[in-house]
PDB file of N, CA, C and O in Angstrom:
ATOM      1  N   CYS A   1       7.634  -1.952 -98.136  1.00  0.00           N
ATOM      2  CA  CYS A   1       7.065  -3.236 -98.506  1.00  0.00           C
ATOM      3  C   CYS A   1       8.081  -4.027 -99.334  1.00  0.00           C
ATOM      4  O   CYS A   1       8.657  -3.485-100.277  1.00  0.00           O
ATOM      5  N   PRO A   2       8.301  -5.262 -99.005  1.00  0.00           N
ATOM      6  CA  PRO A   2       9.270  -6.055 -99.758  1.00  0.00           C
ATOM      7  C   PRO A   2       8.846  -6.374-101.194  1.00  0.00           C
ATOM      8  O   PRO A   2       9.700  -6.723-102.008  1.00  0.00           O
ATOM      9  N   ARG A   3       7.580  -6.270-101.526  1.00  0.00           N
ATOM     10  CA  ARG A   3       7.109  -6.648-102.866  1.00  0.00           C
ATOM     11  C   ARG A   3       6.730  -5.475-103.763  1.00  0.00           C
ATOM     12  O   ARG A   3       6.480  -5.688-104.949  1.00  0.00           O
ATOM     13  N   SER A   4       6.677  -4.276-103.262  1.00  0.00           N
ATOM     14  CA  SER A   4       6.162  -3.178-104.085  1.00  0.00           C
ATOM     15  C   SER A   4       7.256  -2.310-104.703  1.00  0.00           C
ATOM     16  O   SER A   4       6.996  -1.156-105.047  1.00  0.00           O
ATOM     17  N   GLY A   5       8.443  -2.823-104.849  1.00  0.00           N
ATOM     18  CA  GLY A   5       9.490  -2.128-105.580  1.00  0.00           C
ATOM     19  C   GLY A   5       9.984  -0.850-104.930  1.00  0.00           C
ATOM     20  O   GLY A   5      10.183   0.147-105.624  1.00  0.00           O
ATOM     21  N   GLY A   6      10.183  -0.846-103.645  1.00  0.00           N
ATOM     22  CA  GLY A   6      10.772   0.309-102.980  1.00  0.00           C
ATOM     23  C   GLY A   6       9.790   1.317-102.415  1.00  0.00           C
ATOM     24  O   GLY A   6      10.199   2.217-101.682  1.00  0.00           O
ATOM     25  N   ASP A   7       8.512   1.196-102.729  1.00  0.00           N
ATOM     26  CA  ASP A   7       7.539   2.114-102.144  1.00  0.00           C
ATOM     27  C   ASP A   7       7.441   1.870-100.650  1.00  0.00           C
ATOM     28  O   ASP A   7       7.598   0.741-100.185  1.00  0.00           O
ATOM     29  N   LYS A   8       7.185   2.917 -99.913  1.00  0.00           N
ATOM     30  CA  LYS A   8       7.004   2.756 -98.477  1.00  0.00           C
ATOM     31  C   LYS A   8       5.695   2.040 -98.202  1.00  0.00           C
ATOM     32  O   LYS A   8       4.689   2.268 -98.873  1.00  0.00           O
ATOM     33  N   SER A   9       5.726   1.188 -97.225  1.00  0.00           N
ATOM     34  CA  SER A   9       4.517   0.478 -96.829  1.00  0.00           C
ATOM     35  C   SER A   9       3.544   1.463 -96.190  1.00  0.00           C
ATOM     36  O   SER A   9       3.946   2.341 -95.427  1.00  0.00           O
ATOM     37  N   ARG A  10       2.277   1.309 -96.506  1.00  0.00           N
ATOM     38  CA  ARG A  10       1.262   2.181 -95.904  1.00  0.00           C
ATOM     39  C   ARG A  10       1.067   1.866 -94.432  1.00  0.00           C
ATOM     40  O   ARG A  10       0.774   2.755 -93.632  1.00  0.00           O
ATOM     41  N   ALA A  11       1.230   0.610 -94.081  1.00  0.00           N
ATOM     42  CA  ALA A  11       1.041   0.198 -92.690  1.00  0.00           C
ATOM     43  C   ALA A  11       2.136  -0.789 -92.294  1.00  0.00           C
ATOM     44  O   ALA A  11       1.869  -1.986 -92.180  1.00  0.00           O
ATOM     45  N   PRO A  12       3.367  -0.311 -92.083  1.00  0.00           N
ATOM     46  CA  PRO A  12       4.427  -1.233 -91.667  1.00  0.00           C
ATOM     47  C   PRO A  12       4.090  -1.846 -90.319  1.00  0.00           C
ATOM     48  O   PRO A  12       3.629  -1.163 -89.405  1.00  0.00           O
ATOM     49  N   THR A  13       4.327  -3.142 -90.214  1.00  0.00           N
ATOM     50  CA  THR A  13       3.933  -3.885 -89.034  1.00  0.00           C
ATOM     51  C   THR A  13       5.093  -4.749 -88.574  1.00  0.00           C
ATOM     52  O   THR A  13       5.707  -5.458 -89.372  1.00  0.00           O
ATOM     53  N   LEU A  14       5.386  -4.689 -87.297  1.00  0.00           N
ATOM     54  CA  LEU A  14       6.503  -5.415 -86.704  1.00  0.00           C
ATOM     55  C   LEU A  14       5.994  -6.634 -85.955  1.00  0.00           C
ATOM     56  O   LEU A  14       5.131  -6.514 -85.085  1.00  0.00           O
ATOM     57  N   CYS A  15       6.524  -7.807 -86.285  1.00  0.00           N
ATOM     58  CA  CYS A  15       6.182  -9.012 -85.532  1.00  0.00           C
ATOM     59  C   CYS A  15       6.899  -8.928 -84.195  1.00  0.00           C
ATOM     60  O   CYS A  15       8.125  -8.822 -84.153  1.00  0.00           O
ATOM     61  N   LEU A  16       6.152  -8.973 -83.113  1.00  0.00           N
ATOM     62  CA  LEU A  16       6.736  -8.867 -81.783  1.00  0.00           C
ATOM     63  C   LEU A  16       7.288 -10.196 -81.278  1.00  0.00           C
ATOM     64  O   LEU A  16       7.797 -10.267 -80.160  1.00  0.00           O
ATOM     65  N   VAL A  17       7.194 -11.238 -82.080  1.00  0.00           N
ATOM     66  CA  VAL A  17       7.766 -12.531 -81.717  1.00  0.00           C
ATOM     67  C   VAL A  17       9.174 -12.663 -82.283  1.00  0.00           C
ATOM     68  O   VAL A  17      10.110 -13.009 -81.563  1.00  0.00           O
ATOM     69  N   CYS A  18       9.322 -12.380 -83.603  1.00  0.00           N
ATOM     70  CA  CYS A  18      10.619 -12.604 -84.250  1.00  0.00           C
ATOM     71  C   CYS A  18      11.290 -11.331 -84.757  1.00  0.00           C
ATOM     72  O   CYS A  18      12.475 -11.362 -85.089  1.00  0.00           O
ATOM     73  N   GLY A  19      10.565 -10.210 -84.828  1.00  0.00           N
ATOM     74  CA  GLY A  19      11.149  -8.953 -85.272  1.00  0.00           C
ATOM     75  C   GLY A  19      11.063  -8.683 -86.759  1.00  0.00           C
ATOM     76  O   GLY A  19      11.655  -7.710 -87.227  1.00  0.00           O
ATOM     77  N   SER A  20      10.354  -9.498 -87.523  1.00  0.00           N
ATOM     78  CA  SER A  20      10.202  -9.275 -88.964  1.00  0.00           C
ATOM     79  C   SER A  20       9.290  -8.085 -89.233  1.00  0.00           C
ATOM     80  O   SER A  20       8.321  -7.858 -88.508  1.00  0.00           O
ATOM     81  N   MET A  21       9.610  -7.314 -90.297  1.00  0.00           N
ATOM     82  CA  MET A  21       8.746  -6.223 -90.740  1.00  0.00           C
ATOM     83  C   MET A  21       7.866  -6.740 -91.870  1.00  0.00           C
ATOM     84  O   MET A  21       8.347  -7.385 -92.802  1.00  0.00           O
ATOM     85  N   LEU A  22       6.569  -6.449 -91.775  1.00  0.00           N
ATOM     86  CA  LEU A  22       5.587  -6.920 -92.747  1.00  0.00           C
ATOM     87  C   LEU A  22       4.682  -5.777 -93.165  1.00  0.00           C
ATOM     88  O   LEU A  22       4.708  -4.698 -92.573  1.00  0.00           O
ATOM     89  N   CYS A  23       3.873  -6.026 -94.202  1.00  0.00           N
ATOM     90  CA  CYS A  23       2.814  -5.095 -94.587  1.00  0.00           C
ATOM     91  C   CYS A  23       1.536  -5.503 -93.860  1.00  0.00           C
ATOM     92  O   CYS A  23       1.320  -6.680 -93.568  1.00  0.00           O
ATOM     93  N   SER A  24       0.712  -4.530 -93.578  1.00  0.00           N
ATOM     94  CA  SER A  24      -0.569  -4.817 -92.955  1.00  0.00           C
ATOM     95  C   SER A  24      -1.655  -4.159 -93.782  1.00  0.00           C
ATOM     96  O   SER A  24      -1.482  -3.038 -94.262  1.00  0.00           O
ATOM     97  N   GLN A  25      -2.764  -4.843 -93.950  1.00  0.00           N
ATOM     98  CA  GLN A  25      -3.910  -4.330 -94.699  1.00  0.00           C
ATOM     99  C   GLN A  25      -3.517  -3.858 -96.089  1.00  0.00           C
ATOM    100  O   GLN A  25      -3.846  -2.746 -96.500  1.00  0.00           O
ATOM    101  N   SER A  26      -2.805  -4.727 -96.811  1.00  0.00           N
ATOM    102  CA  SER A  26      -2.335  -4.405 -98.151  1.00  0.00           C
ATOM    103  C   SER A  26      -2.483  -5.631 -99.046  1.00  0.00           C
ATOM    104  O   SER A  26      -2.247  -6.757 -98.609  1.00  0.00           O
ATOM    105  N   TYR A  27      -2.876  -5.406-100.299  1.00  0.00           N
ATOM    106  CA  TYR A  27      -3.043  -6.513-101.233  1.00  0.00           C
ATOM    107  C   TYR A  27      -1.713  -7.005-101.788  1.00  0.00           C
ATOM    108  O   TYR A  27      -1.632  -8.137-102.265  1.00  0.00           O
ATOM    109  N   CYS A  28      -0.673  -6.184-101.737  1.00  0.00           N
ATOM    110  CA  CYS A  28       0.595  -6.531-102.369  1.00  0.00           C
ATOM    111  C   CYS A  28       1.243  -7.760-101.751  1.00  0.00           C
ATOM    112  O   CYS A  28       1.948  -8.489-102.449  1.00  0.00           O
ATOM    113  N   CYS A  29       1.032  -8.009-100.493  1.00  0.00           N
ATOM    114  CA  CYS A  29       1.713  -9.108 -99.805  1.00  0.00           C
ATOM    115  C   CYS A  29       0.787 -10.251 -99.424  1.00  0.00           C
ATOM    116  O   CYS A  29       1.124 -11.055 -98.556  1.00  0.00           O
ATOM    117  N   GLN A  30      -0.372 -10.333-100.060  1.00  0.00           N
ATOM    118  CA  GLN A  30      -1.272 -11.453 -99.782  1.00  0.00           C
ATOM    119  C   GLN A  30      -0.638 -12.746-100.278  1.00  0.00           C
ATOM    120  O   GLN A  30       0.014 -12.768-101.322  1.00  0.00           O
ATOM    121  N   THR A  31      -0.830 -13.807 -99.533  1.00  0.00           N
ATOM    122  CA  THR A  31      -0.367 -15.128 -99.933  1.00  0.00           C
ATOM    123  C   THR A  31      -1.499 -16.126 -99.701  1.00  0.00           C
ATOM    124  O   THR A  31      -2.531 -15.797 -99.117  1.00  0.00           O
ATOM    125  N   GLU A  32      -1.281 -17.341-100.169  1.00  0.00           N
ATOM    126  CA  GLU A  32      -2.300 -18.369-100.030  1.00  0.00           C
ATOM    127  C   GLU A  32      -1.907 -19.327 -98.915  1.00  0.00           C
ATOM    128  O   GLU A  32      -0.792 -19.848 -98.888  1.00  0.00           O
ATOM    129  N   VAL A  33      -2.835 -19.548 -98.002  1.00  0.00           N
ATOM    130  CA  VAL A  33      -2.645 -20.512 -96.916  1.00  0.00           C
ATOM    131  C   VAL A  33      -3.835 -21.461 -96.944  1.00  0.00           C
ATOM    132  O   VAL A  33      -4.978 -21.035 -96.774  1.00  0.00           O
ATOM    133  N   ASP A  34      -3.573 -22.726 -97.154  1.00  0.00           N
ATOM    134  CA  ASP A  34      -4.618 -23.759 -97.220  1.00  0.00           C
ATOM    135  C   ASP A  34      -5.727 -23.395 -98.206  1.00  0.00           C
ATOM    136  O   ASP A  34      -6.906 -23.594 -97.913  1.00  0.00           O
ATOM    137  N   GLY A  35      -5.355 -22.864 -99.370  1.00  0.00           N
ATOM    138  CA  GLY A  35      -6.317 -22.555-100.418  1.00  0.00           C
ATOM    139  C   GLY A  35      -7.048 -21.236-100.263  1.00  0.00           C
ATOM    140  O   GLY A  35      -7.928 -20.937-101.070  1.00  0.00           O
ATOM    141  N   GLU A  36      -6.719 -20.432 -99.260  1.00  0.00           N
ATOM    142  CA  GLU A  36      -7.369 -19.135 -99.054  1.00  0.00           C
ATOM    143  C   GLU A  36      -6.333 -18.025 -99.121  1.00  0.00           C
ATOM    144  O   GLU A  36      -5.221 -18.176 -98.615  1.00  0.00           O
ATOM    145  N   ASP A  37      -6.699 -16.900 -99.750  1.00  0.00           N
ATOM    146  CA  ASP A  37      -5.823 -15.734 -99.758  1.00  0.00           C
ATOM    147  C   ASP A  37      -5.907 -15.036 -98.409  1.00  0.00           C
ATOM    148  O   ASP A  37      -6.995 -14.724 -97.923  1.00  0.00           O
ATOM    149  N   VAL A  38      -4.744 -14.796 -97.810  1.00  0.00           N
ATOM    150  CA  VAL A  38      -4.678 -14.114 -96.518  1.00  0.00           C
ATOM    151  C   VAL A  38      -3.601 -13.040 -96.591  1.00  0.00           C
ATOM    152  O   VAL A  38      -2.731 -13.077 -97.460  1.00  0.00           O
ATOM    153  N   GLY A  39      -3.668 -12.095 -95.683  1.00  0.00           N
ATOM    154  CA  GLY A  39      -2.689 -11.026 -95.629  1.00  0.00           C
ATOM    155  C   GLY A  39      -1.356 -11.500 -95.072  1.00  0.00           C
ATOM    156  O   GLY A  39      -1.231 -12.624 -94.587  1.00  0.00           O
ATOM    157  N   ALA A  40      -0.363 -10.619 -95.151  1.00  0.00           N
ATOM    158  CA  ALA A  40       0.993 -10.964 -94.736  1.00  0.00           C
ATOM    159  C   ALA A  40       1.076 -11.326 -93.262  1.00  0.00           C
ATOM    160  O   ALA A  40       1.776 -12.270 -92.895  1.00  0.00           O
ATOM    161  N   CYS A  41       0.375 -10.593 -92.420  1.00  0.00           N
ATOM    162  CA  CYS A  41       0.431 -10.882 -90.980  1.00  0.00           C
ATOM    163  C   CYS A  41      -0.192 -12.234 -90.663  1.00  0.00           C
ATOM    164  O   CYS A  41       0.362 -13.005 -89.879  1.00  0.00           O
ATOM    165  N   THR A  42      -1.324 -12.521 -91.259  1.00  0.00           N
ATOM    166  CA  THR A  42      -1.976 -13.808 -91.023  1.00  0.00           C
ATOM    167  C   THR A  42      -1.102 -14.946 -91.513  1.00  0.00           C
ATOM    168  O   THR A  42      -0.950 -15.947 -90.814  1.00  0.00           O
ATOM    169  N   ALA A  43      -0.523 -14.816 -92.700  1.00  0.00           N
ATOM    170  CA  ALA A  43       0.362 -15.855 -93.224  1.00  0.00           C
ATOM    171  C   ALA A  43       1.584 -16.026 -92.330  1.00  0.00           C
ATOM    172  O   ALA A  43       2.038 -17.148 -92.103  1.00  0.00           O
ATOM    173  N   HIS A  44       2.112 -14.928 -91.829  1.00  0.00           N
ATOM    174  CA  HIS A  44       3.301 -14.981 -90.970  1.00  0.00           C
ATOM    175  C   HIS A  44       3.021 -15.727 -89.666  1.00  0.00           C
ATOM    176  O   HIS A  44       3.915 -16.376 -89.122  1.00  0.00           O
ATOM    177  N   THR A  45       1.801 -15.643 -89.167  1.00  0.00           N
ATOM    178  CA  THR A  45       1.484 -16.339 -87.920  1.00  0.00           C
ATOM    179  C   THR A  45       1.650 -17.847 -88.045  1.00  0.00           C
ATOM    180  O   THR A  45       1.965 -18.515 -87.060  1.00  0.00           O
ATOM    181  N   PHE A  46       1.445 -18.390 -89.233  1.00  0.00           N
ATOM    182  CA  PHE A  46       1.563 -19.835 -89.421  1.00  0.00           C
ATOM    183  C   PHE A  46       3.015 -20.284 -89.526  1.00  0.00           C
ATOM    184  O   PHE A  46       3.313 -21.449 -89.263  1.00  0.00           O
ATOM    185  N   THR A  47       3.924 -19.392 -89.904  1.00  0.00           N
ATOM    186  CA  THR A  47       5.339 -19.762 -89.975  1.00  0.00           C
ATOM    187  C   THR A  47       6.089 -19.392 -88.706  1.00  0.00           C
ATOM    188  O   THR A  47       7.125 -19.987 -88.408  1.00  0.00           O
ATOM    189  N   CYS A  48       5.592 -18.433 -87.963  1.00  0.00           N
ATOM    190  CA  CYS A  48       6.302 -17.920 -86.792  1.00  0.00           C
ATOM    191  C   CYS A  48       5.668 -18.336 -85.475  1.00  0.00           C
ATOM    192  O   CYS A  48       6.378 -18.631 -84.514  1.00  0.00           O
ATOM    193  N   GLY A  49       4.350 -18.364 -85.418  1.00  0.00           N
ATOM    194  CA  GLY A  49       3.689 -18.574 -84.132  1.00  0.00           C
ATOM    195  C   GLY A  49       2.648 -19.657 -84.093  1.00  0.00           C
ATOM    196  O   GLY A  49       1.766 -19.621 -83.235  1.00  0.00           O
ATOM    197  N   ALA A  50       2.712 -20.634 -84.999  1.00  0.00           N
ATOM    198  CA  ALA A  50       1.753 -21.745 -85.012  1.00  0.00           C
ATOM    199  C   ALA A  50       0.302 -21.266 -85.089  1.00  0.00           C
ATOM    200  O   ALA A  50      -0.584 -21.853 -84.468  1.00  0.00           O
ATOM    201  N   GLY A  51       0.062 -20.190 -85.858  1.00  0.00           N
ATOM    202  CA  GLY A  51      -1.295 -19.684 -86.037  1.00  0.00           C
ATOM    203  C   GLY A  51      -1.673 -18.533 -85.132  1.00  0.00           C
ATOM    204  O   GLY A  51      -2.759 -17.970 -85.269  1.00  0.00           O
ATOM    205  N   LEU A  52      -0.795 -18.171 -84.207  1.00  0.00           N
ATOM    206  CA  LEU A  52      -1.044 -17.035 -83.316  1.00  0.00           C
ATOM    207  C   LEU A  52       0.014 -15.969 -83.564  1.00  0.00           C
ATOM    208  O   LEU A  52       1.193 -16.280 -83.735  1.00  0.00           O
ATOM    209  N   GLY A  53      -0.413 -14.715 -83.581  1.00  0.00           N
ATOM    210  CA  GLY A  53       0.541 -13.642 -83.845  1.00  0.00           C
ATOM    211  C   GLY A  53       0.305 -12.414 -83.003  1.00  0.00           C
ATOM    212  O   GLY A  53      -0.822 -12.108 -82.612  1.00  0.00           O
ATOM    213  N   LEU A  54       1.384 -11.718 -82.732  1.00  0.00           N
ATOM    214  CA  LEU A  54       1.364 -10.478 -81.963  1.00  0.00           C
ATOM    215  C   LEU A  54       2.204  -9.474 -82.737  1.00  0.00           C
ATOM    216  O   LEU A  54       3.406  -9.672 -82.913  1.00  0.00           O
ATOM    217  N   PHE A  55       1.572  -8.390 -83.203  1.00  0.00           N
ATOM    218  CA  PHE A  55       2.230  -7.429 -84.080  1.00  0.00           C
ATOM    219  C   PHE A  55       2.044  -6.011 -83.554  1.00  0.00           C
ATOM    220  O   PHE A  55       1.094  -5.720 -82.825  1.00  0.00           O
ATOM    221  N   LEU A  56       2.966  -5.137 -83.936  1.00  0.00           N
ATOM    222  CA  LEU A  56       2.846  -3.709 -83.644  1.00  0.00           C
ATOM    223  C   LEU A  56       2.729  -2.970 -84.970  1.00  0.00           C
ATOM    224  O   LEU A  56       3.649  -3.003 -85.786  1.00  0.00           O
ATOM    225  N   ARG A  57       1.597  -2.302 -85.185  1.00  0.00           N
ATOM    226  CA  ARG A  57       1.424  -1.460 -86.382  1.00  0.00           C
ATOM    227  C   ARG A  57       2.068  -0.120 -86.060  1.00  0.00           C
ATOM    228  O   ARG A  57       1.526   0.668 -85.285  1.00  0.00           O
ATOM    229  N   VAL A  58       3.208   0.129 -86.647  1.00  0.00           N
ATOM    230  CA  VAL A  58       4.081   1.229 -86.252  1.00  0.00           C
ATOM    231  C   VAL A  58       3.436   2.591 -86.446  1.00  0.00           C
ATOM    232  O   VAL A  58       3.411   3.393 -85.513  1.00  0.00           O
ATOM    233  N   ARG A  59       2.917   2.871 -87.629  1.00  0.00           N
ATOM    234  CA  ARG A  59       2.362   4.213 -87.897  1.00  0.00           C
ATOM    235  C   ARG A  59       1.104   4.504 -87.097  1.00  0.00           C
ATOM    236  O   ARG A  59       0.875   5.648 -86.703  1.00  0.00           O
ATOM    237  N   GLU A  60       0.288   3.494 -86.851  1.00  0.00           N
ATOM    238  CA  GLU A  60      -0.951   3.693 -86.110  1.00  0.00           C
ATOM    239  C   GLU A  60      -0.754   3.527 -84.616  1.00  0.00           C
ATOM    240  O   GLU A  60      -1.642   3.849 -83.827  1.00  0.00           O
ATOM    241  N   SER A  61       0.400   3.029 -84.228  1.00  0.00           N
ATOM    242  CA  SER A  61       0.704   2.758 -82.821  1.00  0.00           C
ATOM    243  C   SER A  61      -0.390   1.884 -82.214  1.00  0.00           C
ATOM    244  O   SER A  61      -1.002   2.234 -81.204  1.00  0.00           O
ATOM    245  N   GLN A  62      -0.621   0.729 -82.860  1.00  0.00           N
ATOM    246  CA  GLN A  62      -1.624  -0.234 -82.405  1.00  0.00           C
ATOM    247  C   GLN A  62      -0.990  -1.610 -82.306  1.00  0.00           C
ATOM    248  O   GLN A  62      -0.093  -1.944 -83.080  1.00  0.00           O
ATOM    249  N   VAL A  63      -1.446  -2.392 -81.371  1.00  0.00           N
ATOM    250  CA  VAL A  63      -1.043  -3.788 -81.281  1.00  0.00           C
ATOM    251  C   VAL A  63      -2.118  -4.602 -81.994  1.00  0.00           C
ATOM    252  O   VAL A  63      -3.312  -4.389 -81.784  1.00  0.00           O
ATOM    253  N   LEU A  64      -1.686  -5.530 -82.833  1.00  0.00           N
ATOM    254  CA  LEU A  64      -2.591  -6.403 -83.568  1.00  0.00           C
ATOM    255  C   LEU A  64      -2.407  -7.823 -83.058  1.00  0.00           C
ATOM    256  O   LEU A  64      -1.300  -8.361 -83.088  1.00  0.00           O
ATOM    257  N   LEU A  65      -3.485  -8.424 -82.591  1.00  0.00           N
ATOM    258  CA  LEU A  65      -3.477  -9.818 -82.147  1.00  0.00           C
ATOM    259  C   LEU A  65      -4.195 -10.640 -83.212  1.00  0.00           C
ATOM    260  O   LEU A  65      -5.306 -10.291 -83.614  1.00  0.00           O
ATOM    261  N   VAL A  66      -3.576 -11.728 -83.676  1.00  0.00           N
ATOM    262  CA  VAL A  66      -4.159 -12.565 -84.728  1.00  0.00           C
ATOM    263  C   VAL A  66      -4.192 -14.007 -84.241  1.00  0.00           C
ATOM    264  O   VAL A  66      -3.210 -14.518 -83.703  1.00  0.00           O
ATOM    265  N   ALA A  67      -5.333 -14.652 -84.437  1.00  0.00           N
ATOM    266  CA  ALA A  67      -5.492 -16.071 -84.093  1.00  0.00           C
ATOM    267  C   ALA A  67      -6.147 -16.771 -85.272  1.00  0.00           C
ATOM    268  O   ALA A  67      -7.334 -16.581 -85.534  1.00  0.00           O
ATOM    269  N   GLY A  68      -5.382 -17.569 -85.973  1.00  0.00           N
ATOM    270  CA  GLY A  68      -5.909 -18.280 -87.132  1.00  0.00           C
ATOM    271  C   GLY A  68      -6.133 -17.345 -88.310  1.00  0.00           C
ATOM    272  O   GLY A  68      -5.599 -16.237 -88.370  1.00  0.00           O
ATOM    273  N   LYS A  69      -6.949 -17.835 -89.254  1.00  0.00           N
ATOM    274  CA  LYS A  69      -7.194 -17.050 -90.473  1.00  0.00           C
ATOM    275  C   LYS A  69      -8.356 -16.080 -90.351  1.00  0.00           C
ATOM    276  O   LYS A  69      -8.505 -15.194 -91.193  1.00  0.00           O
ATOM    277  N   THR A  70      -9.179 -16.226 -89.329  1.00  0.00           N
ATOM    278  CA  THR A  70     -10.396 -15.412 -89.281  1.00  0.00           C
ATOM    279  C   THR A  70     -10.573 -14.587 -88.025  1.00  0.00           C
ATOM    280  O   THR A  70     -11.562 -13.865 -87.900  1.00  0.00           O
ATOM    281  N   LYS A  71      -9.647 -14.675 -87.097  1.00  0.00           N
ATOM    282  CA  LYS A  71      -9.835 -13.939 -85.841  1.00  0.00           C
ATOM    283  C   LYS A  71      -8.663 -13.011 -85.578  1.00  0.00           C
ATOM    284  O   LYS A  71      -7.501 -13.373 -85.765  1.00  0.00           O
ATOM    285  N   GLY A  72      -8.994 -11.821 -85.145  1.00  0.00           N
ATOM    286  CA  GLY A  72      -7.970 -10.853 -84.792  1.00  0.00           C
ATOM    287  C   GLY A  72      -8.607  -9.633 -84.157  1.00  0.00           C
ATOM    288  O   GLY A  72      -9.812  -9.414 -84.279  1.00  0.00           O
ATOM    289  N   CYS A  73      -7.799  -8.849 -83.485  1.00  0.00           N
ATOM    290  CA  CYS A  73      -8.314  -7.625 -82.879  1.00  0.00           C
ATOM    291  C   CYS A  73      -7.169  -6.639 -82.681  1.00  0.00           C
ATOM    292  O   CYS A  73      -5.995  -7.009 -82.673  1.00  0.00           O
ATOM    293  N   PHE A  74      -7.540  -5.391 -82.523  1.00  0.00           N
ATOM    294  CA  PHE A  74      -6.575  -4.344 -82.220  1.00  0.00           C
ATOM    295  C   PHE A  74      -6.614  -4.072 -80.729  1.00  0.00           C
ATOM    296  O   PHE A  74      -7.665  -4.153 -80.093  1.00  0.00           O
ATOM    297  N   TYR A  75      -5.465  -3.752 -80.188  1.00  0.00           N
ATOM    298  CA  TYR A  75      -5.339  -3.511 -78.759  1.00  0.00           C
ATOM    299  C   TYR A  75      -4.552  -2.223 -78.569  1.00  0.00           C
ATOM    300  O   TYR A  75      -3.659  -1.937 -79.366  1.00  0.00           O
ATOM    301  N   PRO A  76      -4.849  -1.443 -77.550  1.00  0.00           N
ATOM    302  CA  PRO A  76      -4.095  -0.203 -77.333  1.00  0.00           C
ATOM    303  C   PRO A  76      -2.607  -0.499 -77.133  1.00  0.00           C
ATOM    304  O   PRO A  76      -2.250  -1.523 -76.550  1.00  0.00           O
ATOM    305  N   PRO A  77      -1.758   0.379 -77.606  1.00  0.00           N
ATOM    306  CA  PRO A  77      -0.314   0.123 -77.521  1.00  0.00           C
ATOM    307  C   PRO A  77       0.235   0.350 -76.115  1.00  0.00           C
ATOM    308  O   PRO A  77      -0.367   1.063 -75.311  1.00  0.00           O
ATOM    309  N   PRO A  78       1.371  -0.255 -75.831  1.00  0.00           N
ATOM    310  CA  PRO A  78       2.004  -0.021 -74.530  1.00  0.00           C
ATOM    311  C   PRO A  78       2.774   1.300 -74.498  1.00  0.00           C
ATOM    312  O   PRO A  78       3.266   1.710 -73.446  1.00  0.00           O
ATOM    313  N   TYR A  79       2.876   1.960 -75.648  1.00  0.00           N
ATOM    314  CA  TYR A  79       3.644   3.198 -75.748  1.00  0.00           C
ATOM    315  C   TYR A  79       2.729   4.405 -75.678  1.00  0.00           C
ATOM    316  O   TYR A  79       1.851   4.563 -76.526  1.00  0.00           O
ATOM    317  N   LEU A  80       2.916   5.255 -74.690  1.00  0.00           N
ATOM    318  CA  LEU A  80       2.125   6.471 -74.533  1.00  0.00           C
ATOM    319  C   LEU A  80       3.065   7.669 -74.473  1.00  0.00           C
ATOM    320  O   LEU A  80       4.237   7.536 -74.120  1.00  0.00           O
ATOM    321  N   ASP A  81       2.536   8.844 -74.824  1.00  0.00           N
ATOM    322  CA  ASP A  81       3.354  10.051 -74.746  1.00  0.00           C
ATOM    323  C   ASP A  81       3.320  10.624 -73.326  1.00  0.00           C
ATOM    324  O   ASP A  81       2.790   9.993 -72.411  1.00  0.00           O
ATOM    325  N   ASP A  82       3.874  11.793 -73.151  1.00  0.00           N
ATOM    326  CA  ASP A  82       3.959  12.413 -71.827  1.00  0.00           C
ATOM    327  C   ASP A  82       2.591  12.712 -71.211  1.00  0.00           C
ATOM    328  O   ASP A  82       2.480  12.885 -69.997  1.00  0.00           O
ATOM    329  N   TYR A  83       1.546  12.773 -72.050  1.00  0.00           N
ATOM    330  CA  TYR A  83       0.204  13.111 -71.578  1.00  0.00           C
ATOM    331  C   TYR A  83      -0.674  11.875 -71.420  1.00  0.00           C
ATOM    332  O   TYR A  83      -1.872  12.002 -71.164  1.00  0.00           O
ATOM    333  N   GLY A  84      -0.094  10.667 -71.571  1.00  0.00           N
ATOM    334  CA  GLY A  84      -0.857   9.439 -71.430  1.00  0.00           C
ATOM    335  C   GLY A  84      -1.692   9.083 -72.635  1.00  0.00           C
ATOM    336  O   GLY A  84      -2.600   8.258 -72.535  1.00  0.00           O
ATOM    337  N   GLU A  85      -1.400   9.700 -73.799  1.00  0.00           N
ATOM    338  CA  GLU A  85      -2.142   9.436 -75.034  1.00  0.00           C
ATOM    339  C   GLU A  85      -1.290   8.571 -75.945  1.00  0.00           C
ATOM    340  O   GLU A  85      -0.067   8.509 -75.819  1.00  0.00           O
ATOM    341  N   THR A  86      -1.985   7.895 -76.883  1.00  0.00           N
ATOM    342  CA  THR A  86      -1.240   7.099 -77.855  1.00  0.00           C
ATOM    343  C   THR A  86      -0.328   7.983 -78.668  1.00  0.00           C
ATOM    344  O   THR A  86      -0.698   9.081 -79.084  1.00  0.00           O
ATOM    345  N   ASP A  87       0.853   7.490 -78.882  1.00  0.00           N
ATOM    346  CA  ASP A  87       1.870   8.236 -79.610  1.00  0.00           C
ATOM    347  C   ASP A  87       1.829   7.798 -81.075  1.00  0.00           C
ATOM    348  O   ASP A  87       2.533   6.868 -81.467  1.00  0.00           O
ATOM    349  N   GLN A  88       1.001   8.472 -81.882  1.00  0.00           N
ATOM    350  CA  GLN A  88       0.855   8.125 -83.289  1.00  0.00           C
ATOM    351  C   GLN A  88       2.193   8.216 -84.000  1.00  0.00           C
ATOM    352  O   GLN A  88       2.859   9.251 -83.946  1.00  0.00           O
ATOM    353  N   GLY A  89       2.590   7.143 -84.665  1.00  0.00           N
ATOM    354  CA  GLY A  89       3.846   7.104 -85.398  1.00  0.00           C
ATOM    355  C   GLY A  89       5.040   6.854 -84.504  1.00  0.00           C
ATOM    356  O   GLY A  89       6.170   6.839 -84.992  1.00  0.00           O
ATOM    357  N   LEU A  90       4.835   6.659 -83.236  1.00  0.00           N
ATOM    358  CA  LEU A  90       5.906   6.405 -82.271  1.00  0.00           C
ATOM    359  C   LEU A  90       7.027   7.435 -82.378  1.00  0.00           C
ATOM    360  O   LEU A  90       8.196   7.080 -82.525  1.00  0.00           O
ATOM    361  N   LYS A  91       6.666   8.690 -82.306  1.00  0.00           N
ATOM    362  CA  LYS A  91       7.647   9.790 -82.446  1.00  0.00           C
ATOM    363  C   LYS A  91       8.358  10.077 -81.169  1.00  0.00           C
ATOM    364  O   LYS A  91       9.207  10.967 -81.122  1.00  0.00           O
TER     365      LYS A  91
END
């Protein structure tokens, strides 16, 4: 996490548009957008994707789709192991 003084992020998240690494589901990187506190991924969507975002949660091996400040969903990852199962942690 860029703000927590060297601690590893609990949920490192990769922006699939620009390649930036962000925190996901963490209070440390919350910022304010239009008077509302939002998480790092939601805030990043307004600077990178005009309010739309596509992220990969690395440790959980999940794709995160974000639209605006209030809409988002998780989607199965495109990465599977040899048995066709999600590869937790992308090992």
